[in-house]
C-alpha positions as CSV (number, residue, x, y, z in Angstrom):
1,M,35.4,21.3,-57.6
2,T,34.6,24.8,-58.9
3,E,35.1,26.7,-62.2
4,A,36.9,30.0,-62.5
5,P,34.6,33.0,-62.4
6,T,33.8,34.6,-65.8
7,K,32.8,38.2,-66.6
8,G,32.8,39.3,-63.0
9,L,30.2,36.8,-61.8
10,A,31.2,33.9,-59.6
11,K,29.5,30.8,-61.2
12,Y,29.9,27.6,-59.1
13,T,29.4,24.2,-60.7
14,Y,29.4,21.2,-58.3
15,F,30.4,17.8,-59.6
16,V,29.2,14.6,-57.9
17,R,31.8,11.8,-57.8
18,C,31.3,8.1,-57.2
19,M,33.7,6.6,-54.7
20,V,33.9,3.2,-56.4
21,S,37.3,2.7,-57.9
22,G,37.2,3.0,-61.7
23,C,33.6,4.3,-61.9
24,P,33.2,7.2,-64.5
25,S,30.6,8.9,-62.1
26,P,27.7,9.3,-64.6
27,R,25.2,12.1,-64.2
28,D,22.0,10.2,-65.4
29,V,21.7,8.0,-62.3
30,K,20.9,8.5,-58.6
31,Y,23.5,8.6,-55.9
32,H,23.4,7.1,-52.4
33,S,25.1,8.2,-49.3
34,F,27.1,5.8,-47.0
35,P,25.1,4.1,-44.3
36,K,25.4,5.2,-40.6
37,D,25.9,1.7,-39.3
38,P,29.7,1.3,-38.6
39,K,29.9,-2.3,-39.7
40,I,28.0,-1.8,-43.0
41,R,29.9,1.4,-43.7
42,G,33.1,-0.6,-43.4
43,D,31.9,-3.1,-46.0
44,W,31.0,-0.2,-48.3
45,I,34.5,1.2,-48.0
46,Q,36.1,-2.2,-48.7
47,S,33.9,-2.7,-51.8
48,C,34.8,0.7,-53.2
49,A,38.5,-0.4,-53.2
50,N,39.5,3.3,-53.6
51,S,43.1,4.0,-52.8
52,E,42.4,7.7,-52.2
53,S,41.3,8.9,-48.8
54,F,37.8,10.2,-48.6
55,N,35.2,11.2,-45.9
56,P,32.4,8.6,-45.8
57,D,30.0,11.2,-44.2
58,R,30.1,13.3,-47.4
59,S,30.9,10.7,-50.1
60,L,28.4,9.0,-52.4
61,V,28.0,5.9,-54.6
62,C,26.1,6.0,-57.9
63,G,23.2,3.7,-58.7
64,R,25.1,1.7,-61.4
65,H,26.5,-0.5,-58.6
66,F,23.1,-1.7,-57.4
67,V,20.6,-4.0,-59.0
68,Y,16.8,-3.9,-59.0
69,T,16.4,-6.3,-56.1
70,D,18.5,-4.1,-53.8
71,Y,15.7,-1.5,-53.5
72,F,12.6,-1.5,-51.5
73,G,9.5,-2.4,-53.5
74,C,11.2,-4.6,-56.1
75,Y,8.4,-7.2,-55.9
76,E,5.8,-5.2,-54.1
77,G,5.7,-2.7,-57.0
78,D,4.8,-5.5,-59.4
79,D,2.0,-6.9,-57.3
80,L,0.4,-3.8,-55.7
81,K,1.2,-1.4,-58.6
82,F,3.3,0.8,-56.3
83,P,6.0,3.0,-57.8
84,L,9.5,1.8,-57.4
85,G,11.2,3.1,-54.3
86,I,14.6,4.8,-54.3
87,R,15.7,3.7,-50.8
88,L,18.1,0.8,-50.5
89,K,17.4,-2.2,-48.3
90,Q,19.3,-2.6,-45.1
91,G,22.7,-4.4,-45.3
92,I,23.1,-3.9,-49.1
93,I,26.7,-3.6,-50.4
94,P,27.6,-2.0,-53.8
95,H,28.3,-4.5,-56.6
96,V,31.6,-3.5,-58.1
97,S,31.4,-6.4,-60.8
98,I,28.5,-4.7,-62.6
99,P,30.1,-2.8,-65.5
100,C,27.1,-0.7,-66.5
101,Q,23.6,-0.8,-65.0
102,L,21.1,1.2,-67.1
103,E,18.1,3.0,-65.7
104,A,15.9,0.7,-67.8
105,C,17.1,-2.3,-65.9
106,L,15.7,-0.8,-62.6
107,M,12.1,-0.6,-63.9
108,P,9.4,-3.1,-63.0
109,L,8.8,-6.0,-65.3
110,D,5.3,-5.0,-66.3
111,L,6.6,-1.4,-67.3
112,R,9.6,-2.7,-69.3
113,L,9.1,-2.7,-73.2
114,P,10.2,-5.9,-75.1
115,D,13.3,-5.5,-77.3
116,P,13.2,-7.7,-80.5
117,Q,17.0,-7.8,-80.9
118,I,17.5,-9.0,-77.4
119,E,14.8,-11.7,-77.9
120,E,16.5,-12.9,-81.1
121,F,19.9,-13.0,-79.4
122,N,18.6,-15.0,-76.6
123,R,16.9,-17.5,-78.9
124,K,20.2,-18.0,-80.9
125,R,22.1,-18.4,-77.6
126,I,19.7,-21.0,-76.3
127,V,19.9,-23.0,-79.6
128,E,23.7,-22.9,-79.7
129,E,23.9,-24.1,-76.1
130,A,21.5,-27.0,-76.8
131,I,23.5,-28.1,-79.9
132,Q,26.8,-28.0,-78.0
133,E,25.3,-30.0,-75.2
134,Y,23.9,-32.6,-77.7
135,D,27.3,-32.9,-79.5
136,S,29.1,-33.4,-76.2
137,V,26.7,-36.2,-75.2
138,Q,27.1,-38.0,-78.5
139,E,30.9,-37.8,-78.4
140,R,30.9,-39.2,-74.8
141,A,28.6,-42.0,-76.0
142,K,31.0,-43.0,-78.8
143,N,34.0,-43.1,-76.5
144,G,32.0,-45.3,-74.1
145,S,32.2,-42.9,-71.2
146,D,29.3,-42.6,-68.8
147,I,27.0,-39.7,-69.4
148,K,26.7,-39.1,-65.7
149,E,30.4,-38.4,-65.5
150,A,30.1,-35.5,-68.0
151,P,31.6,-32.2,-66.8
152,K,29.2,-29.9,-65.3
153,P,28.3,-26.7,-67.0
154,K,30.1,-23.6,-65.9
155,K,28.2,-21.8,-63.1
156,R,26.9,-18.4,-64.0
157,S,27.5,-15.3,-61.9
158,K,24.6,-13.5,-60.3
159,F,24.8,-10.7,-62.8
160,E,24.5,-13.2,-65.7
161,L,21.5,-14.9,-64.1
162,F,19.9,-11.5,-63.5
163,I,20.4,-10.4,-67.2
164,S,19.1,-13.7,-68.5
165,N,16.0,-13.5,-66.3
166,L,15.3,-9.9,-67.6
167,S,15.8,-10.9,-71.3
168,T,13.9,-14.2,-71.3
169,P,10.5,-13.6,-69.6
170,N,9.0,-16.8,-71.2
171,Y,10.8,-19.9,-69.9
172,D,10.1,-22.9,-67.8
173,C,9.9,-22.2,-64.1
174,S,12.6,-24.0,-62.1
175,S,12.6,-24.8,-58.4
176,E,14.7,-21.7,-57.7
177,D,12.2,-19.5,-59.6
178,K,9.3,-21.1,-57.6
179,S,11.0,-20.3,-54.3
180,K,11.6,-16.7,-55.4
181,E,7.9,-16.4,-56.4
182,T,6.9,-17.9,-53.0
183,S,9.1,-15.4,-51.1
184,R,7.7,-12.6,-53.3
185,N,4.1,-13.7,-52.3
186,K,5.1,-13.7,-48.7
187,E,6.6,-10.3,-48.9
188,S,3.4,-9.0,-50.7
189,L,1.2,-10.4,-47.9
190,L,3.5,-8.8,-45.3
191,L,3.2,-5.5,-47.1
192,K,-0.6,-5.8,-47.2
193,K,-0.6,-6.3,-43.5
194,T,1.6,-3.3,-43.1
195,V,-0.7,-1.2,-45.3
196,K,-3.6,-2.3,-43.2
197,T,-1.8,-1.3,-40.0
198,L,-0.9,2.0,-41.4
199,R,-4.5,2.7,-42.4
200,T,-5.5,2.0,-38.8
201,R,-2.9,4.4,-37.6
202,V,-4.1,7.0,-40.1
203,R,-7.6,6.6,-38.7
204,L,-6.4,7.1,-35.1
205,L,-4.4,10.1,-36.1
206,E,-7.4,11.6,-37.9
207,T,-9.4,11.1,-34.6
208,K,-6.6,12.7,-32.7
209,V,-6.5,15.6,-35.1
210,N,-10.2,16.1,-34.8
211,G,-9.9,16.2,-31.0
212,L,-7.1,18.7,-31.2
213,T,-9.2,20.8,-33.6
214,H,-12.0,20.9,-31.0
215,T,-9.5,21.8,-28.3
216,K,-8.2,24.5,-30.5
217,V,-11.7,25.9,-31.0
218,F,-12.3,25.8,-27.3
219,Y,-9.2,27.7,-26.4
220,R,-10.0,30.2,-29.1
221,K,-13.3,30.9,-27.4
222,Q,-11.5,31.1,-24.0
223,L,-9.1,33.6,-25.6
224,R,-11.9,35.7,-26.9
225,R,-13.5,35.5,-23.5
226,L,-10.3,36.7,-21.7
227,Q,-9.9,39.6,-24.2
228,S,-13.2,41.1,-22.9
229,L,-13.5,42.8,-19.5
230,K,-16.5,40.8,-18.5
231,G,-14.7,37.5,-19.3
232,R,-11.7,38.5,-17.2
233,R,-14.0,39.3,-14.2
234,E,-15.7,35.9,-14.6
235,V,-12.4,34.1,-14.6
236,I,-11.1,36.0,-11.5
237,Y,-14.3,35.3,-9.6
238,E,-14.2,31.6,-10.6
239,E,-10.6,31.0,-9.5
240,L,-10.6,33.1,-6.4
241,G,-14.0,31.8,-5.3
242,K,-12.4,28.5,-4.4
243,S,-10.8,30.1,-1.3
244,L,-12.4,33.6,-0.9
245,T,-16.0,34.9,-0.6
246,Q,-17.6,37.1,-3.2
247,S,-17.2,40.3,-1.1
248,Q,-13.5,39.5,-0.5
249,I,-13.0,39.1,-4.2
250,R,-14.8,42.4,-4.9
251,Y,-12.7,44.1,-2.3
252,L,-9.5,42.9,-4.0
253,I,-10.7,44.2,-7.3
254,E,-12.0,47.5,-5.9
255,P,-10.1,48.2,-2.6
256,R,-12.1,51.4,-2.0
257,S,-15.4,49.7,-1.9
258,Y,-17.1,49.7,1.5
259,Q,-18.4,46.4,2.9
260,R,-21.5,46.7,5.0
261,D,-22.9,43.2,5.6
262,Y,-20.5,40.3,6.2
263,S,-21.5,36.7,5.6
264,R,-21.3,34.0,8.3
265,E,-18.3,32.5,6.6
266,E,-16.4,35.8,6.7
267,I,-17.2,36.3,10.4
268,L,-16.0,32.8,11.2
269,R,-12.7,33.4,9.3
270,G,-12.2,36.6,11.1
271,L,-12.8,34.9,14.4
272,I,-10.3,32.1,13.6
273,L,-7.6,34.6,12.6
274,R,-8.3,36.7,15.6
275,F,-8.0,33.9,18.1
276,I,-4.8,32.6,16.4
277,N,-3.2,36.0,16.7
278,P,-5.0,39.4,17.1
279,Y,-2.1,41.2,15.5
280,A,-2.6,39.1,12.3
281,L,-6.1,40.3,11.9
282,R,-5.0,43.9,12.5
283,Y,-2.2,43.4,9.9
284,V,-4.5,42.0,7.2
285,R,-7.0,44.9,7.7
286,S,-4.4,47.6,7.8
287,W,-2.7,46.5,4.5
288,S,-6.1,45.8,2.8
289,L,-5.0,42.2,1.9
290,V,-8.4,40.5,2.5
291,C,-11.8,41.9,3.3
292,L,-12.4,40.8,7.0
293,P,-14.6,42.3,9.7
294,S,-13.2,44.6,12.4
295,R,-12.8,43.7,16.0
296,H,-16.0,45.6,16.9
297,T,-18.0,43.7,14.2
298,L,-16.7,40.4,15.6
299,D,-17.7,41.3,19.1
300,V,-21.2,42.2,18.0
301,A,-21.4,38.9,16.0
302,L,-20.3,37.0,19.1
303,Q,-23.1,38.3,21.2
304,K,-25.6,36.7,18.7
305,F,-24.1,33.3,19.0
306,T,-25.9,30.7,21.2
307,F,-24.8,27.4,22.7
308,S,-26.3,24.5,20.8
309,Q,-26.7,21.2,22.6
310,G,-26.3,17.7,21.2
311,I,-24.4,16.6,18.1
312,L,-23.0,19.6,16.2
313,T,-23.7,18.8,12.6
314,D,-22.2,22.0,11.3
315,S,-18.9,21.2,12.8
316,I,-18.9,17.8,11.2
317,I,-19.7,19.2,7.8
318,R,-16.9,21.8,8.1
319,I,-14.4,19.0,8.9
320,R,-15.5,17.1,5.8
321,E,-15.1,20.3,3.7
322,S,-11.7,20.9,5.1
323,F,-10.4,17.6,3.7
324,D,-9.7,19.3,0.3
325,T,-7.1,21.5,1.9
326,L,-5.3,18.8,3.9
327,K,-2.2,17.2,2.4
328,A,-2.1,14.0,4.6
329,V,-2.6,10.6,2.9
330,N,-5.2,9.1,5.3
331,K,-6.7,12.5,6.2
332,S,-10.1,11.0,7.1
333,L,-8.8,8.8,10.0
334,A,-10.0,10.2,13.3
335,I,-10.1,9.5,17.0
336,I,-13.2,10.4,19.2
337,S,-12.6,11.7,22.7
338,I,-15.5,12.1,25.2
339,A,-15.3,13.4,28.8
340,E,-17.4,15.2,31.3
341,M,-16.8,17.6,34.2
342,N,-18.7,19.1,37.2
343,I,-19.8,22.7,37.0
344,Q,-21.5,25.2,39.3
345,S,-25.2,24.7,39.2
346,C,-27.8,27.4,40.1
347,F,-31.0,29.0,38.8
348,K,-30.2,32.2,36.8
349,F,-31.9,34.6,34.4
350,S,-30.2,35.2,31.1
351,S,-30.5,38.9,30.0
352,K,-29.5,38.0,26.5
353,Q,-32.0,35.3,25.9
354,R,-34.6,36.8,28.2
355,K,-35.5,33.6,30.0
356,N,-34.7,31.5,33.1
357,H,-32.4,28.5,32.8
358,E,-32.5,25.4,34.9
359,S,-29.5,24.3,36.9
360,H,-27.0,21.7,35.6
361,K,-24.4,19.7,37.4
362,T,-22.2,18.2,34.7
363,L,-20.9,19.2,31.2
364,Q,-20.3,16.6,28.5
365,I,-18.0,17.3,25.5
366,G,-17.1,15.1,22.6
367,V,-14.1,16.0,20.3
368,V,-13.1,14.4,17.0
369,R,-9.4,14.6,16.2
370,G,-7.4,13.6,13.2
371,L,-5.0,10.7,13.6
372,V,-2.7,11.8,10.8
373,S,-4.0,15.3,9.7
374,D,-4.1,18.3,12.0
375,F,-7.8,18.9,12.6
376,K,-9.7,18.8,15.9
377,E,-13.3,20.0,16.5
378,I,-16.0,19.8,19.1
379,V,-18.8,17.6,17.7
380,F,-20.9,17.1,20.8
381,Q,-21.7,19.2,23.9
382,D,-24.5,18.8,26.4
383,F,-25.5,19.0,30.1
384,D,-26.4,16.2,32.5
385,C,-26.4,13.4,29.9
386,E,-24.9,9.9,30.3
387,L,-21.9,9.0,28.2
388,D,-23.1,5.5,27.3
389,K,-22.8,3.2,24.4
390,K,-25.9,4.6,22.7
391,L,-24.6,8.1,22.6
392,L,-21.2,7.0,21.5
393,F,-22.6,5.0,18.6
394,S,-24.8,7.9,17.5
395,I,-21.8,10.2,17.3
396,I,-19.9,7.5,15.3
397,E,-22.8,7.1,12.8
398,E,-23.0,10.8,12.2
399,L,-19.2,11.0,11.6
400,E,-19.2,8.0,9.2
401,K,-22.0,9.6,7.2
402,N,-19.7,12.5,6.5
403,T,-16.8,10.3,5.3
404,I,-14.9,10.6,8.6
405,Q,-13.4,7.1,9.4
406,V,-13.4,6.5,13.2
407,V,-10.5,4.2,14.1
408,G,-10.4,4.7,17.9
409,I,-12.3,5.9,21.0
410,N,-10.6,7.7,23.9
411,F,-12.4,8.1,27.2
412,N,-11.7,8.2,30.9
413,I,-11.2,4.7,32.4
414,R,-13.3,5.8,35.5
415,N,-16.4,5.7,33.3
416,H,-17.5,2.3,34.7
417,K,-20.8,2.2,32.9
418,L,-19.3,2.7,29.4
419,F,-16.5,0.3,30.4
420,K,-19.0,-2.5,31.2
421,E,-21.3,-1.8,28.2
422,L,-18.4,-2.1,25.8
423,N,-17.3,-5.4,27.5
424,L,-13.6,-4.3,27.7
425,S,-10.7,-6.2,29.2
426,Q,-7.0,-6.6,28.7
427,E,-7.8,-9.3,26.1
428,N,-10.7,-7.5,24.4
429,T,-9.8,-4.0,23.3
430,I,-11.8,-3.9,20.0
431,I,-15.5,-3.1,19.3
432,V,-17.3,-3.5,16.0
433,N,-18.1,-0.4,13.9
434,P,-21.9,0.2,14.0
435,T,-21.9,1.4,10.4
436,D,-19.7,-1.3,8.9
437,P,-19.4,-4.8,10.6
438,N,-16.2,-5.5,8.6
439,R,-14.3,-2.7,10.4
440,H,-13.3,-2.4,14.0
441,I,-12.7,0.4,16.4
442,L,-10.0,0.4,19.1
443,I,-10.3,1.6,22.7
444,F,-7.7,4.0,24.1
445,P,-8.0,4.9,27.8
446,D,-6.5,8.3,28.5
447,V,-2.8,7.8,29.3
448,P,-2.1,10.9,31.3
449,N,-5.1,10.0,33.6
450,L,-3.7,6.5,33.9
451,L,-0.3,7.9,34.9
452,K,-1.9,10.0,37.7
453,M,-3.9,7.0,38.9
454,L,-0.6,4.9,39.0
455,R,1.0,7.8,41.0
456,D,-1.9,7.9,43.5
457,H,-1.6,4.1,44.1
458,L,2.1,4.3,44.6
459,L,1.7,7.1,47.2
460,E,-1.4,6.0,49.0
461,E,-1.1,2.2,48.9
462,E,1.7,-0.3,49.2
463,C,3.1,-1.4,45.8
464,F,5.5,-4.2,45.4
465,F,7.9,-4.4,42.4
466,P,9.3,-7.8,41.4
467,D,13.0,-8.4,41.0
468,A,14.6,-10.0,38.0
469,S,14.0,-13.6,39.2
470,K,10.4,-12.7,40.4
471,D,11.1,-14.6,43.6
472,K,11.1,-11.4,45.7
473,F,9.0,-8.3,45.7
474,I,10.3,-5.0,47.1
475,L,8.0,-2.2,48.4
476,L,7.9,1.2,46.8
477,S,5.7,3.7,48.8
478,K,5.4,7.3,49.7
479,Q,8.1,7.0,52.5
480,V,10.7,5.9,50.0
481,F,10.2,9.1,47.9
482,K,10.1,11.2,51.0
483,S,13.3,9.8,52.5
484,M,15.0,10.3,49.1
485,I,14.0,14.0,49.1
486,T,14.7,14.8,52.7
487,S,18.1,13.0,52.8
488,E,19.5,15.1,50.0
489,N,22.4,17.4,50.9
490,E,21.6,21.0,50.4
491,D,24.9,21.7,48.7
492,V,24.9,18.7,46.3
493,K,21.5,17.4,45.0
494,S,21.0,14.5,42.6
495,I,17.5,15.7,41.8
496,N,16.2,19.3,41.6
497,K,12.7,18.9,40.1
498,I,11.2,16.7,42.9
499,S,10.0,18.3,46.1
500,L,7.4,17.5,48.8
501,R,4.8,19.1,46.6
502,H,5.0,16.2,44.2
503,I,4.3,13.8,47.1
504,R,1.5,15.7,48.9
505,C,-0.6,16.2,45.7
506,K,-3.4,18.4,47.1
507,G,-6.0,20.4,45.3
508,E,-5.0,21.4,41.8
509,D,-1.7,19.5,42.1
510,R,-3.6,16.2,42.0
511,R,-4.9,16.9,38.5
512,S,-1.5,18.1,37.2
513,T,0.0,15.6,34.7
514,R,3.3,17.5,34.8
515,L,3.9,16.7,38.5
516,A,3.0,13.1,38.0
517,S,5.4,12.7,35.1
518,Q,8.2,14.4,37.0
519,L,7.8,12.1,40.0
520,L,7.9,9.0,37.7
521,S,10.6,10.3,35.4
522,N,14.0,8.9,34.4
523,T,15.7,11.5,36.6
524,T,13.8,10.2,39.6
525,A,14.8,6.6,38.7
526,N,18.5,7.6,38.7
527,A,18.2,9.5,42.0
528,L,16.4,6.6,43.5
529,A,19.1,4.2,42.4
530,L,21.7,6.5,43.9
531,H,19.7,6.8,47.2
532,L,19.4,3.1,47.5
533,S,23.0,2.5,46.4
534,D,22.0,-0.1,44.0
535,T,21.6,0.5,40.2
536,S,19.9,-2.8,39.8
537,D,17.2,-2.1,42.4
538,P,13.7,-3.2,41.0
539,R,12.1,0.0,42.2
540,A,14.5,2.2,40.2
541,I,14.2,0.0,37.2
542,G,10.4,0.1,37.5
543,V,10.2,3.9,37.6
544,S,12.5,4.0,34.5
545,I,10.2,1.6,32.7
546,I,7.1,3.8,33.6
547,N,8.9,6.9,32.2
548,N,9.8,5.2,28.9
549,W,6.2,3.9,28.5
550,F,4.8,7.4,29.1
551,D,7.2,9.0,26.6
552,V,6.1,6.5,23.9
553,M,2.4,6.9,24.6
554,N,2.5,10.7,24.7
555,S,4.9,11.5,21.8
556,K,4.3,15.1,20.5
557,C,7.0,15.4,17.8
558,V,8.1,13.3,14.8
559,F,11.8,13.1,15.9
560,N,13.4,14.0,19.2
561,P,17.2,13.6,19.2
562,R,17.4,14.1,23.0
563,C,14.9,11.3,23.9
564,P,14.3,8.6,21.3
565,Y,11.3,7.3,23.2
566,S,9.6,10.7,22.7
567,S,9.7,10.4,18.9
568,A,6.7,9.3,17.0
569,L,5.9,5.6,17.2
570,G,7.7,4.0,14.3
571,I,10.8,6.3,14.2
572,N,12.7,4.2,16.7
573,E,10.5,1.1,16.4
574,E,12.7,-1.4,18.2
575,I,13.3,0.4,21.4
576,Q,9.7,1.9,21.5
577,L,8.0,-1.5,21.2
578,R,10.5,-2.9,23.7
579,A,9.4,-0.1,26.2
580,L,5.7,-1.1,25.7
581,N,6.5,-4.8,26.2
582,D,8.5,-4.0,29.4
583,M,5.6,-1.9,30.8
584,E,3.1,-4.6,30.0
585,K,5.3,-7.2,31.8
586,L,5.7,-4.9,34.8
587,I,2.0,-4.2,35.2
588,Y,1.2,-7.9,35.1
589,D,3.8,-8.6,37.8
590,L,3.0,-5.5,40.0
591,K,1.5,-6.4,43.3
592,L,-0.8,-4.1,45.3
593,M,-1.8,-4.6,49.0
594,N,-5.4,-5.8,49.6
595,N,-6.1,-6.3,45.8
596,S,-6.6,-9.8,44.6
597,Q,-7.7,-8.6,41.1
598,L,-6.2,-6.2,38.7
599,P,-7.2,-2.6,39.7
600,L,-8.8,-0.4,37.1
601,F,-5.7,1.6,36.2
602,Q,-3.7,-1.6,35.5
603,Q,-6.5,-2.8,33.2
604,G,-6.5,0.6,31.5
605,I,-2.7,0.5,30.9
606,L,-2.9,-3.0,29.4
607,I,-5.8,-2.1,27.2
608,S,-3.9,1.0,26.0
609,I,-0.7,-0.9,25.2
610,M,-2.6,-3.6,23.3
611,S,-4.7,-1.1,21.3
612,T,-1.6,0.9,20.4
613,K,0.2,-2.2,19.1
614,I,-2.8,-3.2,17.0
615,L,-3.1,0.3,15.5
616,Y,0.6,0.4,14.7
617,Q,0.5,-3.0,13.1
618,S,-2.6,-2.3,11.0
619,I,-1.8,1.2,9.8
620,V,2.0,1.5,9.7
621,K,3.1,-2.1,9.0
622,E,0.3,-3.5,6.8
623,D,-1.1,-0.5,4.9
624,G,2.2,1.5,4.8
625,Y,0.5,4.8,4.0
626,V,1.4,6.2,7.4
627,P,5.1,6.1,8.3
628,H,4.6,6.8,12.0
629,I,2.0,7.7,14.7
630,Q,2.1,10.7,17.0
631,T,0.5,9.0,20.1
632,F,-0.5,12.3,21.8
633,R,-3.5,12.3,19.4
634,L,-4.8,9.2,21.3
635,N,-5.1,11.2,24.6
636,Q,-7.6,13.8,26.0
637,D,-5.3,16.8,26.3
638,F,-7.5,18.9,24.2
639,I,-10.6,18.3,26.3
640,E,-8.5,18.8,29.5
641,N,-7.4,22.2,28.3
642,I,-11.1,23.1,27.7
643,F,-12.0,22.0,31.2
644,N,-9.1,23.9,32.7
645,R,-10.3,27.0,31.0
646,V,-13.8,26.6,32.5
647,R,-12.3,26.0,35.9
648,Q,-10.0,29.1,35.7
649,Q,-12.8,31.4,34.8
650,H,-15.2,29.8,37.3
651,L,-17.9,29.5,34.5
652,E,-21.4,28.5,35.5
653,D,-23.9,26.7,33.4
654,I,-25.8,29.9,32.7
655,D,-22.5,31.5,31.4
656,I,-22.0,28.6,28.9
657,L,-25.7,28.6,27.8
658,S,-25.8,32.4,27.2
659,N,-22.3,32.2,25.7
660,D,-21.2,35.3,27.5
661,E,-17.9,33.6,28.1
662,G,-17.9,30.9,25.4
663,I,-15.6,27.8,25.5
664,H,-12.5,27.3,23.4
665,C,-8.9,26.2,24.1
666,D,-6.1,26.5,21.6
667,D,-2.7,25.2,22.6
668,D,0.6,25.0,20.8
669,E,1.3,21.4,21.5
670,V,1.9,20.3,18.0
671,T,4.3,23.1,17.0
672,D,6.6,22.5,20.0
673,E,8.4,19.5,18.4
674,N,11.4,19.3,20.7
675,R,9.6,19.2,24.1
676,I,10.0,16.1,26.3
677,N,6.8,14.9,28.0
678,T,8.2,15.4,31.5
679,E,8.9,19.1,31.0
680,E,6.6,21.9,31.8
681,E,4.3,22.9,28.9
682,H,4.8,26.6,28.0
683,N,3.3,28.8,25.3
684,V,-0.3,27.6,25.9
685,N,-2.6,30.3,24.4
686,I,-6.0,30.1,26.0
687,E,-8.7,32.3,24.5
688,I,-12.5,32.7,24.8
689,V,-14.1,31.8,21.5
690,E,-17.5,30.6,20.3
691,S,-18.0,26.9,19.6
692,S,-17.9,25.9,15.9
693,S,-21.5,24.9,15.5
694,E,-23.2,28.3,16.2
695,S,-25.2,30.1,13.6
696,C,-24.9,33.8,13.0
């Protein structure tokens, strides 16, 4: 409600109205808003009994309709000397029967002043009630009625009891008063505990405020530091120094500065970028993105590099430092691959080192490769040394010192000495870790080499494949493949990839994994079944099993929609494990002429299958950190690429020692995710680069 404006000024006067029916809405009391709980709000609306429509969100109820005990602190204020609260307790409903509740009635007992008139009135009332009760007892006694049957006194209302308690502070305590006092004591104890808890929270908040104050002071110092030029330079060098060198940071800040002396780290980064793609190095230098040496500077630095023999500690340390940039979960899991090759040996004079070098016959290389993460590095290289158990354990110990966990060893199954020293068999495929007896290392013979050995036995010896009942064995030899190729019609051919070159296998063709995989592929199995006019022929089924096994053991992509066997082990778990079991069963039942025991390639295949199952069960199934395994990491394709590079350039031992031609092989096998194992491998970039352990 508002009043009309007077004398040109709009003066507004707001009147507060109590929603209880019949309430005069006094101004000397406090007003309370309706509760938000729908149930309690409905009780308030019913107790108001107001016929007018009103909005409970904006309506109020005056304090005359509430008593002292309806507020928080009614007893606690008396005991702990707290001021009386103005907040109502939860679930309180307005008392419409209270005609007038003064502010003095809401004060604590110890703060209320005694009124002589009220005390005198109470005394008279008590005496009159006692006299009336005595007269009624005497009258019932005269009439002979039982005293116990006397009518009970009228029950007082809550308001009358409350007024009598306020006006007569000195009276005998009844059982009801004692219970109230007990409840009041309990509430006081509860409030004391609450106060104690709040004090503890206050102390914690004070500690937190102190910590935030120190943080505020620290950030103020950092802000003052960043406001200065020197401080900004320090922050830039500190942040960029995690990935760049000091000279590169200085070049970014001052692009016109001329760099004269490059550090060893900068030269290595330039070499890595150059051998990945020479155009990338040219692009970075032309646009002044990062300070890197030129091609001429890199060539001069390469001439100073030398071939270091033995375990390459620098390469191992660089692998350990690269773990910070890798995103894989088990990034420290690694596989060791060791192999050797024959080289041209002769006495020669090195013009670079100014000394004669002795002749060497063999070159040994050891490579460590990540099982999950994409790192591979040469960690051992030497001439004319034996790849035995002692050398292998020394490499493992050096890797374990640098937090590289070795879980497997890959080597050529033709290394008879190492095979016997490790005491390997189709039942025993595990050796104990020399640094930790509680951990084991699995043995993985090179699968592409095993496939070529199997191909050689099929073409040179007589192999018998069992039928489904195992009662009859059927011969599969070189003549069967030759007749299949020569009997093909020139106009219509069931197979185009197979030729007489795959059967002869002379010279370099004998070392080609691609020719062996094409001869024992699924396409060949279908053509063989068509040539033999029997789709259930054991020989065609056996070739198909060999193809599936090789696809599983040489998977180079995570998911291959064209060939489910070529996906990573664990993507198509059921069919991949079935392929391994079928190959294991076939190798056990395969019969060779003039061989009473299992040949070396059969033992290698069984060892490889057993180790792969154990690795998959322990890493993928039990740990669960690795969802799948790319099995090409268990083979020696990286070392074979290095050896092929040496053979193509006809490098001699003097060339490797003087590092005129250096050894490195970088292929794109990981990025080609949709390639099937039996297809020809393209996009192999072979470059000459220095080994990772040289010093500048």
